[in-house]
All heavy atoms as TSV, in Angstrom:
chain	resi	resn	atom	element	x	y	z
A	1	MET	N	N	-0.050	-62.795	38.587
A	1	MET	CA	C	0.013	-63.749	37.518
A	1	MET	C	C	-1.021	-63.379	36.431
A	1	MET	O	O	-2.208	-63.225	36.756
A	1	MET	CB	C	-0.239	-65.154	38.021
A	1	MET	CG	C	-0.270	-66.192	36.903
A	1	MET	SD	S	-0.921	-67.743	37.531
A	1	MET	CE	C	0.474	-68.787	37.257
A	2	VAL	N	N	-0.587	-63.335	35.202
A	2	VAL	CA	C	-1.496	-62.996	34.083
A	2	VAL	C	C	-1.724	-64.275	33.285
A	2	VAL	O	O	-0.792	-64.926	32.850
A	2	VAL	CB	C	-0.893	-61.877	33.175
A	2	VAL	CG1	C	-1.763	-61.675	31.965
A	2	VAL	CG2	C	-0.675	-60.662	33.966
A	3	VAL	N	N	-2.953	-64.621	33.114
A	3	VAL	CA	C	-3.298	-65.817	32.334
A	3	VAL	C	C	-3.809	-65.336	30.991
A	3	VAL	O	O	-4.744	-64.582	30.865
A	3	VAL	CB	C	-4.404	-66.658	33.038
A	3	VAL	CG1	C	-4.783	-67.859	32.182
A	3	VAL	CG2	C	-3.919	-67.065	34.409
A	4	ARG	N	N	-3.160	-65.814	29.919
A	4	ARG	CA	C	-3.559	-65.439	28.581
A	4	ARG	C	C	-4.489	-66.505	27.996
A	4	ARG	O	O	-4.193	-67.691	28.064
A	4	ARG	CB	C	-2.304	-65.313	27.671
A	4	ARG	CG	C	-1.338	-64.302	28.220
A	4	ARG	CD	C	-1.116	-63.266	27.186
A	4	ARG	NE	N	-0.168	-62.320	27.743
A	4	ARG	CZ	C	-0.266	-61.046	27.493
A	4	ARG	NH1	N	-1.195	-60.596	26.710
A	4	ARG	NH2	N	0.599	-60.224	28.009
A	5	LYS	N	N	-5.601	-66.083	27.438
A	5	LYS	CA	C	-6.537	-66.944	26.833
A	5	LYS	C	C	-6.103	-67.230	25.383
A	5	LYS	O	O	-5.735	-66.335	24.652
A	5	LYS	CB	C	-7.929	-66.342	26.816
A	5	LYS	CG	C	-9.018	-67.242	26.313
A	5	LYS	CD	C	-10.338	-66.529	26.481
A	5	LYS	CE	C	-11.460	-67.396	25.929
A	5	LYS	NZ	N	-12.732	-66.749	25.981
A	6	LYS	N	N	-6.122	-68.491	24.998
A	6	LYS	CA	C	-5.691	-68.859	23.657
A	6	LYS	C	C	-6.763	-68.394	22.652
A	6	LYS	O	O	-7.948	-68.616	22.853
A	6	LYS	CB	C	-5.537	-70.362	23.574
A	6	LYS	CG	C	-5.026	-70.857	22.253
A	6	LYS	CD	C	-4.847	-72.380	22.271
A	6	LYS	CE	C	-4.361	-72.893	20.923
A	6	LYS	NZ	N	-4.290	-74.321	20.898
A	7	MET	N	N	-6.326	-67.752	21.575
A	7	MET	CA	C	-7.244	-67.269	20.560
A	7	MET	C	C	-7.619	-68.472	19.689
A	7	MET	O	O	-6.753	-69.096	19.072
A	7	MET	CB	C	-6.615	-66.168	19.710
A	7	MET	CG	C	-6.387	-64.886	20.473
A	7	MET	SD	S	-7.892	-64.182	21.084
A	7	MET	CE	C	-8.675	-63.640	19.612
A	8	VAL	N	N	-8.896	-68.703	19.599
A	8	VAL	CA	C	-9.405	-69.794	18.807
A	8	VAL	C	C	-9.715	-69.282	17.420
A	8	VAL	O	O	-10.249	-68.211	17.249
A	8	VAL	CB	C	-10.730	-70.366	19.441
A	8	VAL	CG1	C	-11.268	-71.485	18.582
A	8	VAL	CG2	C	-10.413	-70.914	20.829
A	9	LYS	N	N	-9.312	-70.060	16.379
A	9	LYS	CA	C	-9.511	-69.646	14.999
A	9	LYS	C	C	-10.579	-70.512	14.391
A	9	LYS	O	O	-10.758	-71.688	14.773
A	9	LYS	CB	C	-8.215	-69.742	14.237
A	9	LYS	CG	C	-7.146	-68.786	14.722
A	9	LYS	CD	C	-5.903	-68.839	13.926
A	9	LYS	CE	C	-4.894	-67.905	14.454
A	9	LYS	NZ	N	-3.628	-68.051	13.736
A	10	VAL	N	N	-11.272	-69.970	13.406
A	10	VAL	CA	C	-12.346	-70.665	12.721
A	10	VAL	C	C	-12.085	-70.566	11.215
A	10	VAL	O	O	-11.723	-69.497	10.724
A	10	VAL	CB	C	-13.733	-70.060	13.080
A	10	VAL	CG1	C	-14.834	-70.673	12.247
A	10	VAL	CG2	C	-13.977	-70.252	14.570
A	11	CYS	N	N	-12.360	-71.640	10.519
A	11	CYS	CA	C	-12.234	-71.630	9.047
A	11	CYS	C	C	-13.322	-70.824	8.429
A	11	CYS	O	O	-14.497	-70.981	8.740
A	11	CYS	CB	C	-12.296	-73.103	8.558
A	11	CYS	SG	S	-12.238	-73.264	6.759
A	12	ARG	N	N	-12.936	-69.882	7.532
A	12	ARG	CA	C	-13.911	-69.072	6.850
A	12	ARG	C	C	-14.731	-69.851	5.811
A	12	ARG	O	O	-15.792	-69.448	5.409
A	12	ARG	CB	C	-13.250	-67.882	6.199
A	12	ARG	CG	C	-12.842	-66.784	7.157
A	12	ARG	CD	C	-12.376	-65.536	6.384
A	12	ARG	NE	N	-12.161	-64.466	7.307
A	12	ARG	CZ	C	-10.975	-64.009	7.665
A	12	ARG	NH1	N	-9.873	-64.589	7.229
A	12	ARG	NH2	N	-10.864	-62.993	8.487
A	13	GLU	N	N	-14.197	-70.975	5.346
A	13	GLU	CA	C	-14.858	-71.769	4.320
A	13	GLU	C	C	-15.935	-72.685	4.900
A	13	GLU	O	O	-17.072	-72.680	4.426
A	13	GLU	CB	C	-13.862	-72.617	3.544
A	13	GLU	CG	C	-12.629	-71.819	3.035
A	13	GLU	CD	C	-12.999	-70.831	1.959
A	13	GLU	OE1	O	-13.937	-71.097	1.154
A	13	GLU	OE2	O	-12.398	-69.748	1.944
A	14	CYS	N	N	-15.610	-73.456	5.925
A	14	CYS	CA	C	-16.521	-74.467	6.434
A	14	CYS	C	C	-16.996	-74.218	7.885
A	14	CYS	O	O	-17.761	-74.977	8.430
A	14	CYS	CB	C	-15.912	-75.848	6.319
A	14	CYS	SG	S	-14.529	-76.176	7.404
A	15	HIS	N	N	-16.482	-73.158	8.529
A	15	HIS	CA	C	-16.823	-72.753	9.885
A	15	HIS	C	C	-16.340	-73.678	10.968
A	15	HIS	O	O	-16.740	-73.590	12.110
A	15	HIS	CB	C	-18.343	-72.545	10.025
A	15	HIS	CG	C	-18.876	-71.429	9.236
A	15	HIS	ND1	N	-20.039	-70.758	9.567
A	15	HIS	CD2	C	-18.451	-70.814	8.131
A	15	HIS	CE1	C	-20.279	-69.803	8.693
A	15	HIS	NE2	N	-19.334	-69.807	7.805
A	16	ARG	N	N	-15.435	-74.586	10.670
A	16	ARG	CA	C	-14.887	-75.519	11.663
A	16	ARG	C	C	-13.925	-74.761	12.591
A	16	ARG	O	O	-13.098	-73.965	12.145
A	16	ARG	CB	C	-14.121	-76.612	10.911
A	16	ARG	CG	C	-13.391	-77.601	11.802
A	16	ARG	CD	C	-14.163	-78.864	11.927
A	16	ARG	NE	N	-13.417	-79.872	12.664
A	16	ARG	CZ	C	-13.728	-81.085	12.692
A	16	ARG	NH1	N	-14.717	-81.531	11.944
A	16	ARG	NH2	N	-13.057	-81.949	13.398
A	17	VAL	N	N	-14.036	-75.035	13.886
A	17	VAL	CA	C	-13.110	-74.489	14.901
A	17	VAL	C	C	-11.820	-75.312	14.748
A	17	VAL	O	O	-11.834	-76.554	14.799
A	17	VAL	CB	C	-13.708	-74.617	16.309
A	17	VAL	CG1	C	-12.691	-74.163	17.326
A	17	VAL	CG2	C	-14.979	-73.818	16.428
A	18	VAL	N	N	-10.703	-74.602	14.547
A	18	VAL	CA	C	-9.439	-75.272	14.262
A	18	VAL	C	C	-8.394	-74.973	15.323
A	18	VAL	O	O	-8.432	-73.952	15.977
A	18	VAL	CB	C	-8.860	-74.929	12.875
A	18	VAL	CG1	C	-9.824	-75.313	11.807
A	18	VAL	CG2	C	-8.567	-73.476	12.774
A	19	GLU	N	N	-7.485	-75.908	15.480
A	19	GLU	CA	C	-6.321	-75.733	16.310
A	19	GLU	C	C	-5.130	-75.789	15.364
A	19	GLU	O	O	-4.947	-76.811	14.692
A	19	GLU	CB	C	-6.236	-76.818	17.354
A	19	GLU	CG	C	-7.364	-76.755	18.328
A	19	GLU	CD	C	-7.369	-77.941	19.331
A	19	GLU	OE1	O	-6.382	-78.663	19.355
A	19	GLU	OE2	O	-8.337	-78.074	20.042
A	20	GLY	N	N	-4.381	-74.761	15.296
A	20	GLY	CA	C	-3.284	-74.759	14.321
A	20	GLY	C	C	-3.519	-73.691	13.262
A	20	GLY	O	O	-4.287	-72.769	13.423
A	21	GLU	N	N	-2.820	-73.842	12.153
A	21	GLU	CA	C	-2.838	-72.812	11.131
A	21	GLU	C	C	-3.553	-73.226	9.853
A	21	GLU	O	O	-3.557	-72.468	8.883
A	21	GLU	CB	C	-1.396	-72.431	10.763
A	21	GLU	CG	C	-0.636	-71.832	11.960
A	21	GLU	CD	C	-1.273	-70.572	12.539
A	21	GLU	OE1	O	-1.745	-69.734	11.764
A	21	GLU	OE2	O	-1.369	-70.489	13.799
A	22	ALA	N	N	-4.197	-74.414	9.821
A	22	ALA	CA	C	-4.942	-74.846	8.658
A	22	ALA	C	C	-6.120	-75.685	9.092
A	22	ALA	O	O	-6.099	-76.366	10.123
A	22	ALA	CB	C	-4.055	-75.636	7.703
A	23	CYS	N	N	-7.188	-75.665	8.300
A	23	CYS	CA	C	-8.383	-76.439	8.598
A	23	CYS	C	C	-8.171	-77.896	8.216
A	23	CYS	O	O	-7.636	-78.230	7.145
A	23	CYS	CB	C	-9.532	-75.868	7.728
A	23	CYS	SG	S	-11.100	-76.758	7.991
A	24	VAL	N	N	-8.591	-78.787	9.092
A	24	VAL	CA	C	-8.459	-80.242	8.859
A	24	VAL	C	C	-9.490	-80.768	7.913
A	24	VAL	O	O	-9.340	-81.824	7.328
A	24	VAL	CB	C	-8.460	-81.042	10.170
A	24	VAL	CG1	C	-7.304	-80.684	11.065
A	24	VAL	CG2	C	-9.794	-80.826	10.927
A	25	VAL	N	N	-10.575	-80.027	7.696
A	25	VAL	CA	C	-11.684	-80.457	6.816
A	25	VAL	C	C	-11.392	-80.053	5.382
A	25	VAL	O	O	-11.371	-80.874	4.467
A	25	VAL	CB	C	-13.024	-79.897	7.263
A	25	VAL	CG1	C	-14.138	-80.245	6.280
A	25	VAL	CG2	C	-13.359	-80.369	8.625
A	26	CYS	N	N	-11.117	-78.761	5.134
A	26	CYS	CA	C	-10.938	-78.312	3.718
A	26	CYS	C	C	-9.520	-77.869	3.446
A	26	CYS	O	O	-9.255	-77.377	2.335
A	26	CYS	CB	C	-11.970	-77.208	3.430
A	26	CYS	SG	S	-11.865	-75.782	4.541
A	27	SER	N	N	-8.591	-78.010	4.351
A	27	SER	CA	C	-7.167	-77.774	4.174
A	27	SER	C	C	-6.823	-76.310	3.812
A	27	SER	O	O	-5.724	-76.080	3.315
A	27	SER	CB	C	-6.591	-78.702	3.095
A	27	SER	OG	O	-6.773	-80.068	3.489
A	28	THR	N	N	-7.695	-75.401	4.068
A	28	THR	CA	C	-7.390	-74.007	3.768
A	28	THR	C	C	-6.720	-73.337	4.993
A	28	THR	O	O	-6.888	-73.822	6.114
A	28	THR	CB	C	-8.685	-73.213	3.382
A	28	THR	OG1	O	-8.296	-71.879	3.036
A	28	THR	CG2	C	-9.650	-73.145	4.511
A	29	SER	N	N	-5.984	-72.277	4.753
A	29	SER	CA	C	-5.414	-71.511	5.836
A	29	SER	C	C	-6.168	-70.176	5.978
A	29	SER	O	O	-5.691	-69.245	6.648
A	29	SER	CB	C	-3.939	-71.300	5.605
A	29	SER	OG	O	-3.752	-70.610	4.390
A	30	ASN	N	N	-7.349	-70.078	5.368
A	30	ASN	CA	C	-8.178	-68.859	5.445
A	30	ASN	C	C	-8.958	-68.914	6.723
A	30	ASN	O	O	-10.120	-69.317	6.753
A	30	ASN	CB	C	-9.067	-68.832	4.188
A	30	ASN	CG	C	-9.839	-67.538	4.108
A	30	ASN	OD1	O	-9.597	-66.569	4.827
A	30	ASN	ND2	N	-10.857	-67.505	3.217
A	31	LEU	N	N	-8.339	-68.467	7.839
A	31	LEU	CA	C	-8.926	-68.575	9.158
A	31	LEU	C	C	-9.271	-67.224	9.692
A	31	LEU	O	O	-8.670	-66.206	9.297
A	31	LEU	CB	C	-7.935	-69.286	10.100
A	31	LEU	CG	C	-7.418	-70.635	9.658
A	31	LEU	CD1	C	-6.411	-71.148	10.656
A	31	LEU	CD2	C	-8.544	-71.618	9.419
A	32	SER	N	N	-10.178	-67.151	10.643
A	32	SER	CA	C	-10.579	-65.920	11.282
A	32	SER	C	C	-10.687	-66.066	12.771
A	32	SER	O	O	-10.989	-67.140	13.289
A	32	SER	CB	C	-11.956	-65.529	10.755
A	32	SER	OG	O	-12.456	-64.386	11.451
A	33	GLU	N	N	-10.347	-64.987	13.499
A	33	GLU	CA	C	-10.513	-64.952	14.955
A	33	GLU	C	C	-11.788	-64.196	15.291
A	33	GLU	O	O	-12.118	-64.064	16.485
A	33	GLU	CB	C	-9.333	-64.291	15.585
A	33	GLU	CG	C	-8.035	-65.067	15.408
A	33	GLU	CD	C	-6.839	-64.407	16.057
A	33	GLU	OE1	O	-6.937	-63.285	16.505
A	33	GLU	OE2	O	-5.752	-65.041	16.030
A	34	ASP	N	N	-12.511	-63.692	14.317
A	34	ASP	CA	C	-13.731	-62.921	14.517
A	34	ASP	C	C	-14.918	-63.800	14.136
A	34	ASP	O	O	-15.304	-63.921	12.981
A	34	ASP	CB	C	-13.669	-61.694	13.621
A	34	ASP	CG	C	-14.822	-60.731	13.900
A	34	ASP	OD1	O	-15.512	-60.910	14.897
A	34	ASP	OD2	O	-14.976	-59.776	13.120
A	35	TRP	N	N	-15.523	-64.430	15.142
A	35	TRP	CA	C	-16.656	-65.323	14.912
A	35	TRP	C	C	-17.578	-65.238	16.142
A	35	TRP	O	O	-17.237	-64.742	17.175
A	35	TRP	CB	C	-16.139	-66.744	14.711
A	35	TRP	CG	C	-15.310	-67.312	15.805
A	35	TRP	CD1	C	-13.968	-67.118	15.972
A	35	TRP	CD2	C	-15.725	-68.133	16.879
A	35	TRP	NE1	N	-13.548	-67.776	17.100
A	35	TRP	CE2	C	-14.613	-68.413	17.686
A	35	TRP	CE3	C	-16.984	-68.638	17.272
A	35	TRP	CZ2	C	-14.674	-69.191	18.815
A	35	TRP	CZ3	C	-17.047	-69.448	18.397
A	35	TRP	CH2	C	-15.903	-69.726	19.153
A	36	ALA	N	N	-18.778	-65.830	15.933
A	36	ALA	CA	C	-19.817	-65.810	17.017
A	36	ALA	C	C	-20.593	-67.094	16.970
A	36	ALA	O	O	-20.804	-67.691	15.891
A	36	ALA	CB	C	-20.748	-64.635	16.855
A	37	GLY	N	N	-21.041	-67.532	18.124
A	37	GLY	CA	C	-21.822	-68.749	18.241
A	37	GLY	C	C	-21.014	-69.996	18.138
A	37	GLY	O	O	-19.932	-69.999	17.511
A	38	TYR	N	N	-21.454	-71.054	18.776
A	38	TYR	CA	C	-20.664	-72.273	18.873
A	38	TYR	C	C	-21.599	-73.436	18.904
A	38	TYR	O	O	-22.583	-73.451	19.637
A	38	TYR	CB	C	-19.829	-72.188	20.162
A	38	TYR	CG	C	-18.836	-73.313	20.391
A	38	TYR	CD1	C	-17.587	-73.221	19.806
A	38	TYR	CD2	C	-19.159	-74.395	21.218
A	38	TYR	CE1	C	-16.663	-74.219	20.053
A	38	TYR	CE2	C	-18.215	-75.357	21.429
A	38	TYR	CZ	C	-16.969	-75.290	20.868
A	38	TYR	OH	O	-16.048	-76.230	21.057
A	39	VAL	N	N	-21.353	-74.418	18.049
A	39	VAL	CA	C	-22.183	-75.654	18.048
A	39	VAL	C	C	-21.258	-76.848	17.914
A	39	VAL	O	O	-20.238	-76.815	17.243
A	39	VAL	CB	C	-23.238	-75.596	16.911
A	39	VAL	CG1	C	-22.564	-75.561	15.558
A	39	VAL	CG2	C	-24.233	-76.741	17.000
A	40	VAL	N	N	-21.602	-77.924	18.617
A	40	VAL	CA	C	-20.888	-79.164	18.534
A	40	VAL	C	C	-21.809	-80.166	17.796
A	40	VAL	O	O	-22.907	-80.448	18.285
A	40	VAL	CB	C	-20.468	-79.698	19.912
A	40	VAL	CG1	C	-19.808	-81.047	19.756
A	40	VAL	CG2	C	-19.609	-78.699	20.626
A	41	ILE	N	N	-21.359	-80.666	16.668
A	41	ILE	CA	C	-22.117	-81.625	15.918
A	41	ILE	C	C	-21.573	-83.008	16.243
A	41	ILE	O	O	-20.399	-83.290	16.031
A	41	ILE	CB	C	-21.998	-81.379	14.400
A	41	ILE	CG1	C	-22.489	-79.937	14.085
A	41	ILE	CG2	C	-22.776	-82.416	13.624
A	41	ILE	CD1	C	-23.959	-79.702	14.355
A	42	ILE	N	N	-22.427	-83.900	16.726
A	42	ILE	CA	C	-21.992	-85.238	17.129
A	42	ILE	C	C	-22.404	-86.255	16.053
A	42	ILE	O	O	-21.636	-87.103	15.664
A	42	ILE	CB	C	-22.611	-85.650	18.474
A	42	ILE	CG1	C	-22.052	-84.728	19.559
A	42	ILE	CG2	C	-22.314	-87.092	18.792
A	42	ILE	CD1	C	-22.697	-84.822	20.899
A	43	ASP	N	N	-23.610	-86.098	15.537
A	43	ASP	CA	C	-24.133	-87.016	14.516
A	43	ASP	C	C	-24.687	-86.195	13.356
A	43	ASP	O	O	-25.874	-85.881	13.324
A	43	ASP	CB	C	-25.218	-87.923	15.102
A	43	ASP	CG	C	-25.735	-88.973	14.185
A	43	ASP	OD1	O	-25.190	-89.104	13.055
A	43	ASP	OD2	O	-26.664	-89.714	14.557
A	44	PRO	N	N	-23.832	-85.840	12.365
A	44	PRO	CA	C	-24.289	-84.954	11.307
A	44	PRO	C	C	-25.372	-85.519	10.430
A	44	PRO	O	O	-26.163	-84.791	9.847
A	44	PRO	CB	C	-23.016	-84.693	10.462
A	44	PRO	CG	C	-22.033	-85.646	10.929
A	44	PRO	CD	C	-22.425	-86.192	12.261
A	45	GLU	N	N	-25.497	-86.843	10.328
A	45	GLU	CA	C	-26.500	-87.450	9.505
A	45	GLU	C	C	-27.915	-87.231	10.032
A	45	GLU	O	O	-28.888	-87.178	9.305
A	45	GLU	CB	C	-26.290	-88.957	9.337
A	45	GLU	CG	C	-25.055	-89.286	8.479
A	45	GLU	CD	C	-24.894	-90.801	8.294
A	45	GLU	OE1	O	-25.885	-91.521	8.516
A	45	GLU	OE2	O	-23.775	-91.198	7.960
A	46	HIS	N	N	-28.064	-87.063	11.357
A	46	HIS	CA	C	-29.356	-86.896	11.990
A	46	HIS	C	C	-29.554	-85.555	12.602
A	46	HIS	O	O	-30.535	-85.340	13.337
A	46	HIS	CB	C	-29.570	-87.988	13.052
A	46	HIS	CG	C	-29.563	-89.376	12.487
A	46	HIS	ND1	N	-28.448	-90.202	12.518
A	46	HIS	CD2	C	-30.494	-90.091	11.811
A	46	HIS	CE1	C	-28.739	-91.348	11.938
A	46	HIS	NE2	N	-29.976	-91.267	11.508
A	47	SER	N	N	-28.668	-84.631	12.311
A	47	SER	CA	C	-28.783	-83.279	12.886
A	47	SER	C	C	-29.343	-82.296	11.889
A	47	SER	O	O	-28.860	-82.089	10.772
A	47	SER	CB	C	-27.352	-82.796	13.296
A	47	SER	OG	O	-27.383	-81.449	13.580
A	48	ASP	N	N	-30.443	-81.615	12.297
A	48	ASP	CA	C	-31.026	-80.578	11.441
A	48	ASP	C	C	-30.099	-79.387	11.291
A	48	ASP	O	O	-30.029	-78.786	10.212
A	48	ASP	CB	C	-32.381	-80.130	12.010
A	48	ASP	CG	C	-33.452	-81.206	11.893
A	48	ASP	OD1	O	-33.342	-82.063	11.042
A	48	ASP	OD2	O	-34.406	-81.146	12.716
A	49	ILE	N	N	-29.412	-79.010	12.326
A	49	ILE	CA	C	-28.405	-77.890	12.251
A	49	ILE	C	C	-27.316	-78.243	11.295
A	49	ILE	O	O	-26.948	-77.412	10.464
A	49	ILE	CB	C	-27.848	-77.565	13.643
A	49	ILE	CG1	C	-28.998	-77.077	14.543
A	49	ILE	CG2	C	-26.728	-76.552	13.565
A	49	ILE	CD1	C	-28.583	-76.889	15.996
A	50	ALA	N	N	-26.776	-79.466	11.335
A	50	ALA	CA	C	-25.726	-79.855	10.401
A	50	ALA	C	C	-26.213	-79.810	8.956
A	50	ALA	O	O	-25.490	-79.351	8.067
A	50	ALA	CB	C	-25.245	-81.253	10.769
A	51	LYS	N	N	-27.444	-80.212	8.733
A	51	LYS	CA	C	-28.004	-80.163	7.356
A	51	LYS	C	C	-28.124	-78.746	6.865
A	51	LYS	O	O	-27.780	-78.460	5.707
A	51	LYS	CB	C	-29.329	-80.903	7.340
A	51	LYS	CG	C	-29.196	-82.422	7.452
A	51	LYS	CD	C	-30.486	-83.115	7.557
A	51	LYS	CE	C	-30.240	-84.595	7.830
A	51	LYS	NZ	N	-31.394	-85.242	8.395
A	52	LYS	N	N	-28.594	-77.846	7.741
A	52	LYS	CA	C	-28.743	-76.436	7.345
A	52	LYS	C	C	-27.386	-75.783	7.100
A	52	LYS	O	O	-27.266	-74.903	6.242
A	52	LYS	CB	C	-29.520	-75.668	8.413
A	52	LYS	CG	C	-30.961	-76.010	8.424
A	52	LYS	CD	C	-31.705	-75.130	9.395
A	52	LYS	CE	C	-33.143	-75.617	9.450
A	52	LYS	NZ	N	-34.117	-74.584	9.403
A	53	MET	N	N	-26.361	-76.207	7.791
A	53	MET	CA	C	-24.992	-75.672	7.641
A	53	MET	C	C	-24.152	-76.431	6.675
A	53	MET	O	O	-22.997	-76.099	6.450
A	53	MET	CB	C	-24.300	-75.602	9.017
A	53	MET	CG	C	-24.932	-74.646	9.984
A	53	MET	SD	S	-24.048	-74.598	11.585
A	53	MET	CE	C	-22.498	-73.906	11.116
A	54	ASN	N	N	-24.710	-77.471	6.038
A	54	ASN	CA	C	-23.982	-78.331	5.107
A	54	ASN	C	C	-22.748	-78.954	5.708
A	54	ASN	O	O	-21.705	-79.052	5.148
A	54	ASN	CB	C	-23.573	-77.539	3.843
A	54	ASN	CG	C	-24.762	-77.048	3.069
A	54	ASN	OD1	O	-25.751	-77.803	2.942
A	54	ASN	ND2	N	-24.725	-75.871	2.594
A	55	ILE	N	N	-22.904	-79.446	6.938
A	55	ILE	CA	C	-21.821	-80.086	7.715
A	55	ILE	C	C	-22.004	-81.640	7.540
A	55	ILE	O	O	-23.047	-82.167	7.799
A	55	ILE	CB	C	-21.860	-79.723	9.182
A	55	ILE	CG1	C	-21.551	-78.213	9.309
A	55	ILE	CG2	C	-20.883	-80.536	9.991
A	55	ILE	CD1	C	-21.722	-77.658	10.690
A	56	THR	N	N	-20.915	-82.272	7.160
A	56	THR	CA	C	-20.951	-83.727	7.009
A	56	THR	C	C	-20.031	-84.490	7.960
A	56	THR	O	O	-20.085	-85.701	8.015
A	56	THR	CB	C	-20.550	-84.122	5.560
A	56	THR	OG1	O	-19.268	-83.611	5.287
A	56	THR	CG2	C	-21.535	-83.541	4.529
A	57	MET	N	N	-19.175	-83.735	8.719
A	57	MET	CA	C	-18.305	-84.379	9.666
A	57	MET	C	C	-18.610	-83.881	11.068
A	57	MET	O	O	-18.892	-82.673	11.235
A	57	MET	CB	C	-16.850	-84.004	9.330
A	57	MET	CG	C	-16.318	-84.626	8.043
A	57	MET	SD	S	-14.620	-84.164	7.713
A	57	MET	CE	C	-13.795	-84.842	9.160
A	58	ALA	N	N	-18.517	-84.757	12.043
A	58	ALA	CA	C	-18.700	-84.351	13.427
A	58	ALA	C	C	-17.551	-83.440	13.842
A	58	ALA	O	O	-16.435	-83.522	13.330
A	58	ALA	CB	C	-18.683	-85.598	14.338
A	59	GLY	N	N	-17.880	-82.499	14.744
A	59	GLY	CA	C	-16.842	-81.613	15.248
A	59	GLY	C	C	-17.438	-80.309	15.838
A	59	GLY	O	O	-18.638	-80.203	16.008
A	60	ARG	N	N	-16.561	-79.342	16.097
A	60	ARG	CA	C	-16.925	-78.046	16.668
A	60	ARG	C	C	-16.975	-77.050	15.524
A	60	ARG	O	O	-16.076	-76.905	14.731
A	60	ARG	CB	C	-15.904	-77.617	17.707
A	60	ARG	CG	C	-15.789	-78.642	18.816
A	60	ARG	CD	C	-14.690	-78.254	19.804
A	60	ARG	NE	N	-13.416	-78.199	19.144
A	60	ARG	CZ	C	-12.404	-77.478	19.576
A	60	ARG	NH1	N	-12.486	-76.740	20.695
A	60	ARG	NH2	N	-11.243	-77.467	18.941
A	61	TYR	N	N	-18.065	-76.220	15.498
A	61	TYR	CA	C	-18.247	-75.253	14.425
A	61	TYR	C	C	-18.772	-73.929	14.968
A	61	TYR	O	O	-19.458	-73.889	15.983
A	61	TYR	CB	C	-19.271	-75.837	13.392
A	61	TYR	CG	C	-18.804	-77.026	12.649
A	61	TYR	CD1	C	-19.016	-78.280	13.175
A	61	TYR	CD2	C	-18.147	-76.906	11.436
A	61	TYR	CE1	C	-18.579	-79.401	12.517
A	61	TYR	CE2	C	-17.700	-78.014	10.762
A	61	TYR	CZ	C	-17.919	-79.269	11.313
A	61	TYR	OH	O	-17.458	-80.368	10.635
A	62	ALA	N	N	-18.398	-72.868	14.279
A	62	ALA	CA	C	-18.960	-71.539	14.601
A	62	ALA	C	C	-20.201	-71.286	13.788
A	62	ALA	O	O	-20.310	-71.740	12.649
A	62	ALA	CB	C	-17.879	-70.499	14.267
A	63	LEU	N	N	-21.149	-70.585	14.314
A	63	LEU	CA	C	-22.367	-70.297	13.629
A	63	LEU	C	C	-22.209	-69.087	12.680
A	63	LEU	O	O	-22.791	-69.085	11.599
A	63	LEU	CB	C	-23.470	-69.993	14.593
A	63	LEU	CG	C	-23.907	-71.116	15.511
A	63	LEU	CD1	C	-24.947	-70.669	16.557
A	63	LEU	CD2	C	-24.439	-72.290	14.683
A	64	LYS	N	N	-21.375	-68.119	13.037
A	64	LYS	CA	C	-21.140	-66.949	12.204
A	64	LYS	C	C	-19.675	-66.632	12.175
A	64	LYS	O	O	-19.039	-66.531	13.235
A	64	LYS	CB	C	-21.950	-65.783	12.735
A	64	LYS	CG	C	-21.861	-64.531	11.866
A	64	LYS	CD	C	-22.774	-63.446	12.420
A	64	LYS	CE	C	-22.703	-62.210	11.525
A	64	LYS	NZ	N	-23.573	-61.131	12.051
A	65	VAL	N	N	-19.128	-66.450	10.992
A	65	VAL	CA	C	-17.716	-66.118	10.847
A	65	VAL	C	C	-17.604	-64.837	10.025
A	65	VAL	O	O	-18.236	-64.707	8.963
A	65	VAL	CB	C	-16.908	-67.239	10.084
A	65	VAL	CG1	C	-15.462	-66.876	9.991
A	65	VAL	CG2	C	-17.104	-68.565	10.846
A	66	ARG	N	N	-16.797	-63.900	10.463
A	66	ARG	CA	C	-16.602	-62.645	9.761
A	66	ARG	C	C	-15.202	-62.617	9.191
A	66	ARG	O	O	-14.292	-63.212	9.584
A	66	ARG	CB	C	-16.795	-61.446	10.689
A	66	ARG	CG	C	-18.252	-61.307	11.145
A	66	ARG	CD	C	-18.409	-60.162	12.112
A	66	ARG	NE	N	-19.421	-60.506	13.067
A	66	ARG	CZ	C	-19.212	-61.086	14.242
A	66	ARG	NH1	N	-18.024	-61.418	14.647
A	66	ARG	NH2	N	-20.207	-61.356	15.054
């Protein structure tokens, strides 16, 4: 039995990890499968990482997108 891993895509504009063919944050379809690092932002108002990455919505984000 061969198990295929689902390829996760990331928005090149806002670095949001997306499911589907378009970003739910910025509505772009400019997505990449080439990314590194993973961060989950729960409370963007009090998160130093969210402030440095200009993230205003809670969610899953990639640290580096190529």
